[in-house]
TORMI-561572 format. One record per residue (C-alpha): residue in three letters; residue number from 0; y negated, z, x negated; chain. Coordinates in steps of 0.25 Angstrom, whole numbers. Layout:
<rs>
R  rest   nr      Y      Z      X  kette
R   ALA  NUM      Y      Z      X      A
...
</rs>
This chain:
<rs>
R  rest   nr      Y      Z      X  kette
R   UNK    0      0      0      0      A
R   UNK    1    -10      4    -11      A
R   UNK    2     -7     -9    -18      A
R   UNK    3    -12    -16     -6      A
R   UNK    4    -25     -7     -4      A
R   UNK    5    -19      0      7      A
R   UNK    6    -18     15      9      A
R   UNK    7     -5     21     13      A
R   UNK    8     -4     32     24      A
R   UNK    9      9     40     28      A
R   UNK   10     10     46     42      A
R   UNK   11     17     59     43      A
R   UNK   12     10     62     57      A
R   UNK   13     20     71     63      A
R   UNK   14     23     85     64      A
R   UNK   15     32     91     52      A
R   UNK   16     43    100     56      A
R   UNK   17     45    112     46      A
R   UNK   18     59    107     42      A
R   UNK   19     52     94     37      A
R   UNK   20     41    101     28      A
R   UNK   21     49     99     15      A
R   UNK   22     52     84     18      A
R   UNK   23     37     82     23      A
R   UNK   24     33     88      9      A
R   UNK   25     42     79      2      A
R   UNK   26     36     67      9      A
R   UNK   27     22     71      7      A
R   UNK   28     25     72     -8      A
R   UNK   29     31     58     -8      A
R   UNK   30     19     52      0      A
R   UNK   31      9     58    -10      A
R   UNK   32     17     52    -22      A
R   UNK   33     17     38    -15      A
R   UNK   34      2     38    -15      A
R   UNK   35      1     38      1      A
R   UNK   36    -14     39      4      A
R   UNK   37    -13     48     17      A
R   UNK   38     -4     55     26      A
R   UNK   39     -6     54     41      A
R   UNK   40     -1     68     47      A
R   UNK   41     -1     76     60      A
R   UNK   42      5     89     55      A
R   UNK   43     -5     99     49      A
R   UNK   44      6    106     42      A
R   UNK   45      9     93     35      A
R   UNK   46     -5     91     32      A
R   UNK   47     -5    104     24      A
R   UNK   48      8    100     17      A
R   UNK   49      2     87     13      A
R   UNK   50    -11     93      7      A
R   UNK   51     -2    102     -1      A
R   UNK   52      8     92     -7      A
R   UNK   53      1     78     -5      A
R   UNK   54    -14     82     -7      A
R   UNK   55    -19     68    -11      A
R   UNK   56    -14     62      1      A
R   UNK   57    -24     60     13      A
R   UNK   58    -21     67     26      A
R   UNK   59    -24     60     39      A
R   UNK   60    -23     67     52      A
R   UNK   61    -13     59     61      A
R   UNK   62    -17     55     75      A
R   UNK   63     -5     64     79      A
R   UNK   64    -13     76     74      A
R   UNK   65    -21     74     87      A
R   UNK   66    -35     76     82      A
R   UNK   67    -43     74     95      A
R   UNK   68    -56     81     92      A
R   UNK   69    -66     84     81      A
R   UNK   70    -62     99     82      A
R   UNK   71    -47     95     79      A
R   UNK   72    -51     87     67      A
R   UNK   73    -59     98     62      A
R   UNK   74    -47    108     63      A
R   UNK   75    -39     98     55      A
R   UNK   76    -50     97     44      A
R   UNK   77    -50    112     43      A
R   UNK   78    -35    112     40      A
R   UNK   79    -32    100     32      A
R   UNK   80    -43     90     30      A
R   UNK   81    -38     76     33      A
R   UNK   82    -43     63     27      A
R   UNK   83    -42     56     40      A
R   UNK   84    -39     60     55      A
R   UNK   85    -33     50     65      A
R   UNK   86    -38     55     78      A
R   UNK   87    -30     55     91      A
R   UNK   88    -28     42     98      A
R   UNK   89    -33     48    111      A
R   UNK   90    -47     49    107      A
R   UNK   91    -58     41    113      A
R   UNK   92    -70     35    104      A
R   UNK   93    -79     46    110      A
R   UNK   94    -69     57    106      A
R   UNK   95    -68     51     92      A
R   UNK   96    -83     51     91      A
R   UNK   97    -83     66     93      A
R   UNK   98    -77     68     79      A
R   UNK   99    -89     61     73      A
R   UNK  100    -99     69     81      A
R   UNK  101    -92     82     78      A
R   UNK  102    -93     78     63      A
R   UNK  103   -108     77     64      A
R   UNK  104   -109     90     72      A
R   UNK  105   -101    102     67      A
R   UNK  106    -87     99     63      A
R   UNK  107    -90     90     51      A
R   UNK  108    -77     83     52      A
R   UNK  109    -73     75     39      A
R   UNK  110    -60     68     42      A
R   UNK  111    -61     53     44      A
R   UNK  112    -56     48     58      A
R   UNK  113    -46     38     61      A
R   UNK  114    -41     32     74      A
R   UNK  115    -30     23     80      A
R   UNK  116    -37     10     83      A
R   UNK  117    -25      1     87      A
R   UNK  118    -11      1     91      A
R   UNK  119     -1      8     99      A
R   UNK  120     -5     21    107      A
R   UNK  121      4     33    109      A
R   UNK  122      5     38    123      A
R   UNK  123      6     52    117      A
R   UNK  124     -6     60    113      A
R   UNK  125     -9     56     98      A
R   UNK  126      5     51     97      A
R   UNK  127     12     64     98      A
R   UNK  128     23     59    107      A
R   UNK  129     37     66    109      A
R   UNK  130     42     56    120      A
R   UNK  131     49     48    110      A
R   UNK  132     57     60    104      A
R   UNK  133     60     65    117      A
R   UNK  134     65     53    123      A
R   UNK  135     72     46    111      A
R   UNK  136     72     57    100      A
R   UNK  137     62     48     92      A
R   UNK  138     50     56     87      A
R   UNK  139     37     48     89      A
R   UNK  140     30     58     80      A
R   UNK  141     39     54     69      A
R   UNK  142     38     39     69      A
R   UNK  143     50     36     79      A
R   UNK  144     42     34     92      A
R   UNK  145     52     27    102      A
R   UNK  146     40     22    110      A
R   UNK  147     43     30    123      A
R   UNK  148     29     27    128      A
R   UNK  149     32     12    128      A
R   UNK  150     44     13    138      A
R   UNK  151     43     11    153      A
R   UNK  152     43     23    162      A
R   UNK  153     44     27    176      A
R   UNK  154     33     36    183      A
R   UNK  155     39     47    192      A
R   UNK  156     29     55    200      A
R   UNK  157     34     67    208      A
R   UNK  158     48     62    206      A
R   UNK  159     44     48    212      A
R   UNK  160     45     36    203      A
R   UNK  161     32     28    204      A
R   UNK  162     32     13    205      A
R   UNK  163     24      8    193      A
R   UNK  164     27     -7    193      A
R   UNK  165     24    -13    180      A
R   UNK  166     18      0    174      A
R   UNK  167     30      6    167      A
R   UNK  168     25      9    153      A
R   UNK  169     18     22    157      A
R   UNK  170     17     28    143      A
R   UNK  171     13     15    135      A
R   UNK  172     -1     14    131      A
R   UNK  173     -8      1    127      A
R   UNK  174    -11     -1    112      A
R   UNK  175    -24      3    106      A
R   UNK  176    -34     -7    101      A
R   UNK  177    -47     -2     97      A
R   UNK  178    -53    -14     90      A
R   UNK  179    -65    -15     99      A
R   UNK  180    -68      0     97      A
R   UNK  181    -68      0     82      A
R   UNK  182    -83      1     81      A
R   UNK  183    -84     13     91      A
R   UNK  184    -73     20     83      A
R   UNK  185    -80     18     70      A
R   UNK  186    -93     24     76      A
R   UNK  187    -85     35     81      A
R   UNK  188    -81     39     67      A
R   UNK  189    -68     33     65      A
R   UNK  190    -65     30     50      A
R   UNK  191    -51     24     51      A
R   UNK  192    -43     16     61      A
R   UNK  193    -28     17     63      A
R   UNK  194    -19      6     68      A
R   UNK  195     -6     10     75      A
R   UNK  196      5      1     69      A
R   UNK  197     19      7     71      A
R   UNK  198     30     -4     71      A
R   UNK  199     19    -14     71      A
R   UNK  200     20    -28     65      A
R   UNK  201     13    -33     52      A
R   UNK  202      6    -43     62      A
R   UNK  203      0    -31     70      A
R   UNK  204     -5    -24     57      A
R   UNK  205    -11    -37     53      A
R   UNK  206    -18    -40     66      A
R   UNK  207    -23    -26     69      A
R   UNK  208    -28    -23     55      A
R   UNK  209    -36    -36     54      A
R   UNK  210    -43    -34     68      A
R   UNK  211    -47    -20     66      A
R   UNK  212    -52    -23     52      A
R   UNK  213    -61    -33     58      A
R   UNK  214    -66    -23     68      A
R   UNK  215    -68    -11     59      A
R   UNK  216    -75    -20     49      A
R   UNK  217    -85    -25     59      A
R   UNK  218    -87    -11     65      A
R   UNK  219    -90     -5     51      A
R   UNK  220   -100    -16     49      A
R   UNK  221   -106    -13     63      A
R   UNK  222   -103    -28     67      A
R   UNK  223    -97    -34     80      A
R   UNK  224    -82    -34     82      A
R   UNK  225    -76    -46     75      A
R   UNK  226    -63    -44     84      A
R   UNK  227    -60    -57     91      A
R   UNK  228    -51    -60    103      A
R   UNK  229    -40    -65     93      A
R   UNK  230    -41    -52     86      A
R   UNK  231    -38    -45     99      A
R   UNK  232    -27    -54    102      A
R   UNK  233    -20    -51     88      A
R   UNK  234    -21    -36     91      A
R   UNK  235    -14    -38    105      A
R   UNK  236     -4    -48    100      A
R   UNK  237      1    -41     88      A
R   UNK  238      5    -29     96      A
R   UNK  239     -1    -23    109      A
R   UNK  240      3    -16    122      A
R   UNK  241    -10    -19    127      A
R   UNK  242    -23    -15    119      A
R   UNK  243    -32     -4    123      A
R   UNK  244    -43      5    117      A
R   UNK  245    -33     17    119      A
R   UNK  246    -42     30    121      A
R   UNK  247    -54     26    113      A
R   UNK  248    -62     23    125      A
R   UNK  249    -57     34    134      A
R   UNK  250    -44     37    142      A
R   UNK  251    -38     26    151      A
R   UNK  252    -24     29    153      A
R   UNK  253    -20     19    163      A
R   UNK  254    -26      8    155      A
R   UNK  255    -20     13    142      A
R   UNK  256     -6     15    147      A
R   UNK  257     -5      4    158      A
R   UNK  258     10      5    158      A
R   UNK  259     13    -10    159      A
R   UNK  260     21    -12    145      A
R   UNK  261     24     -4    133      A
R   UNK  262     27    -15    123      A
R   UNK  263     19    -25    115      A
R   UNK  264     13    -34    125      A
R   UNK  265      2    -43    118      A
R   UNK  266     -8    -51    125      A
R   UNK  267     -7    -56    140      A
R   UNK  268     -6    -71    141      A
R   UNK  269     -6    -73    156      A
R   UNK  270      1    -72    169      A
R   UNK  271     12    -81    174      A
R   UNK  272      8    -90    185      A
R   UNK  273     20    -99    185      A
R   UNK  274     34   -100    178      A
R   UNK  275     47   -107    177      A
R   UNK  276     59   -107    169      A
R   UNK  277     54   -107    155      A
R   UNK  278     39   -107    157      A
R   UNK  279     27    -99    163      A
R   UNK  280     13   -103    167      A
R   UNK  281      2    -93    164      A
R   UNK  282    -11    -90    171      A
R   UNK  283    -21    -79    169      A
R   UNK  284    -21    -83    154      A
R   UNK  285    -28    -72    145      A
R   UNK  286    -32    -82    134      A
R   UNK  287    -21    -77    124      A
R   UNK  288    -16    -89    117      A
R   UNK  289     -1    -92    118      A
R   UNK  290      8   -103    111      A
R   UNK  291     22   -107    109      A
R   UNK  292     29    -96    101      A
R   UNK  293     21    -84    107      A
R   UNK  294     29    -73    112      A
R   UNK  295     26    -68    127      A
R   UNK  296     32    -57    136      A
R   UNK  297     32    -59    151      A
R   UNK  298     27    -47    159      A
R   UNK  299     32    -45    173      A
R   UNK  300     29    -31    175      A
R   UNK  301     43    -27    174      A
R   UNK  302     51    -19    164      A
R   UNK  303     46    -23    151      A
R   UNK  304     59    -20    145      A
R   UNK  305     64    -32    152      A
R   UNK  306     52    -41    150      A
R   UNK  307     53    -55    144      A
R   UNK  308     47    -62    132      A
R   UNK  309     48    -75    125      A
R   UNK  310     41    -84    116      A
R   UNK  311     33    -96    122      A
R   UNK  312     40   -109    119      A
R   UNK  313     29   -119    123      A
R   UNK  314     16   -118    130      A
R   UNK  315     13   -129    140      A
R   UNK  316     -1   -127    145      A
R   UNK  317     -1   -114    153      A
R   UNK  318     14   -113    153      A
R   UNK  319     22   -105    143      A
R   UNK  320     36   -111    141      A
R   UNK  321     48   -103    136      A
R   UNK  322     61   -108    131      A
R   UNK  323     71   -106    142      A
R   UNK  324     83   -103    133      A
R   UNK  325     77    -96    122      A
R   UNK  326     66    -88    128      A
R   UNK  327     76    -78    134      A
R   UNK  328     67    -77    147      A
R   UNK  329     72    -75    161      A
R   UNK  330     62    -84    168      A
R   UNK  331     66    -79    181      A
R   UNK  332     59    -66    178      A
R   UNK  333     46    -73    175      A
R   UNK  334     37    -74    187      A
R   UNK  335     22    -78    190      A
R   UNK  336     13    -66    188      A
R   UNK  337     20    -61    176      A
R   UNK  338     11    -59    164      A
R   UNK  339     14    -64    149      A
R   UNK  340     10    -57    137      A
R   UNK  341     10    -63    123      A
R   UNK  342     18    -55    113      A
R   UNK  343     19    -63    101      A
R   UNK  344     10    -74     93      A
R   UNK  345     18    -80     81      A
R   UNK  346      5    -87     77      A
R   UNK  347     -3    -74     76      A
R   UNK  348      9    -67     69      A
R   UNK  349      9    -77     59      A
R   UNK  350     -6    -77     57      A
R   UNK  351     -5    -61     55      A
R   UNK  352      6    -62     45      A
R   UNK  353     -4    -69     35      A
R   UNK  354    -11    -56     33      A
R   UNK  355      1    -48     28      A
</rs>
């Protein structure tokens, strides 16, 4: 990493059991010997241990430390001063501004602030989720999240099952995309922007870092946003479950967690107005480009575990043609009124590979 001019951080953002302290100490010593620049941690006990055995390694407070107020950060500073604090993802911009205001007034906070600006959001507060472990014996707090929040659920009220129609993914938030709020976050005192990237592709990393670099450079120079419609398309295309501003502009749970899908979706292409064996005709086009070779998924508002997807074989005007034999699509299930989302763009993926 250092040879490429990149700093290297290690996450140990979980709570350490007493029986693990010896192993944790050994790991901290190896981390220091390897030249790691910073540790991202949740456990204050681990912070104390790290200051003792790896004093030259920076300590960054993880978002799972759940720092939600200037007073909370001031408390951490009195115990173990940190080189950076990643604030809880549930804070609005107005709440983040309070850290700067209190710094001026009386708390004299010294820790630079970092926030998540893009990527998946956890439905649990600051990512402290026990659902995965409870249902599948896989601890989300230890890097083994089973994505329980992305599964379909039934809603039962007072013992009666509620008819929810297409709304079945009741715990699955949309993804965060704060690219338009970068100037506001800079003015609020944010010094570092964090991009979620668990199990994401190199193409995702390439697109997201490039777009946010543009946005941040313009914000620092107090210039208008250079982010284009194509940039937004890349953000949505490389991975998204729908893009939102999270909690930065306040709380709107029905919008953030609409419940219609829990997997990667990509941008909406349009609505089917006519169809037959091997083809569909689209109406209400959104302007998203499509061509032969692109991947799409058909959304009928049904169980998404049974949804169908394929690659476009040919484009004939407003008709998308699919290979009857090799597409694997059951066209009897495709009906007018269903929507189509674009899930793959080979041309874009090839272009993004040039940057890594």
